[in-house]
N, C-alpha and C positions, 0 to 999 in steps of 0.2 A: 614043362611048358616054359619056365622062366629062363632056364638055361638055353632053349633052343631061341627064344627070344633075343637075348643077349648075344648069342652068337650069330644070329642073323643080322642084328644091328651093327656088329663089329665087322662083318664081312663086307656089308655094304658100305661102311665107312671106309675100309681099306681100298675096296675096289672103285669108289669114287675119288678116294685120294690119289691113285695111281692111273686114273683113267685120263689124266691131262686136263680136267677141269681146273681151271684157276679161279682162285677166290680172290677178291680183291685185297690188294695188299694194305699195310700200314701206311697212311700219310706220313710223308717225310718233307720237312721244311727244308728250304734252301739254306746253306750255311755260308755267309760271307765274312772274310777275315781279311784284315789289311786296311789299305788306303784305296777309297774307290775315286779313281780318277777318270775325267771326262775330257773329251777332245777339246771343249772349250776351256778348260783350265790350262792344258798343255799350249793352246794357241795364245794364251795370255803372257807366256814366258818370253822374256827378251834378254839378248845378251847384254852383260853387265848389271844385270840385277843383283841385289844383295842376298845373303842369305836369308835376312829376316822378310824380304819382299816375297823371295820363292816360297818361305814357309806360309805367308800370307796367303799365296794363290794356292798351294798344293796341299798345305796342312803339315803336320809334323810327320818326318819320314819314319816307316817302321824300323828302320835299320840305319843306324849312324855308327860307321866303322870308328872304333877307338885307334886304330892306328893310321886311318887316313881321313882326318877331318874334312878333306876336299871333296868327299863323295858321299851323297845320300841314296838310299835305295827306298824306292816304294814298291812295296808288293801286294799284290792283290790275289786272292783265290776264292773260289766259289765251288761248293758241291751241291750241285742240284738234286732234285727229288730222286731221279734215277741213279744216284751215286756217281755222276760223271764229274770229274774235276776240271775246272779250267782256271788258268794261271796268267797273270799279266805283270810285267816288272818293268820299272823305269830307273833308270841311274843318273843323278843329276851331279855334274862334275863342276867345281868351282875352281877359279886360278889362286894364285898366293895371295892376291889382295881380297878374297872372298866374295868375288863376283861370278856371276853364272857364265860359264864357258861353254859347255855342251851337254848333251842328252844321249841316252842309249837306252835301248831296250824294245819294248813292244809298242811304245807310243812314238808317232813322229809328229812334228809341227806341221800343220796344213797351210799356214800363211806363208805367202811366197816370199815375202819380205824377210821373213825371219832367218837369220844368218847362224843358227845354231847348227854345229855339225853334228851328224848323227852317224856315227861309225857302225 
């Protein structure tokens, strides 16, 4: 009797597991990494800003190239609860006098008067 009960429970659990019934999954929290940039922050950038002014507006860059001190890279990635990854990048370029020259990447300035070139 005991072996029959164990076999019946095992058979039912296998049938339920293979029948397509989905049990709720484990809750996963979103994982954010890098620099969180918002459009308002990008709109505050102006040509000719110094490196310290850009650092004040955007924060410390995630990547500073040791071979090219005139380029800062701000990266942001997020993995949501469904394990889907999204990434954004902003590269900030300075001229020889350490003044802001241009931007490139996934963010663009929205202000019409902003003269930063975005190739």
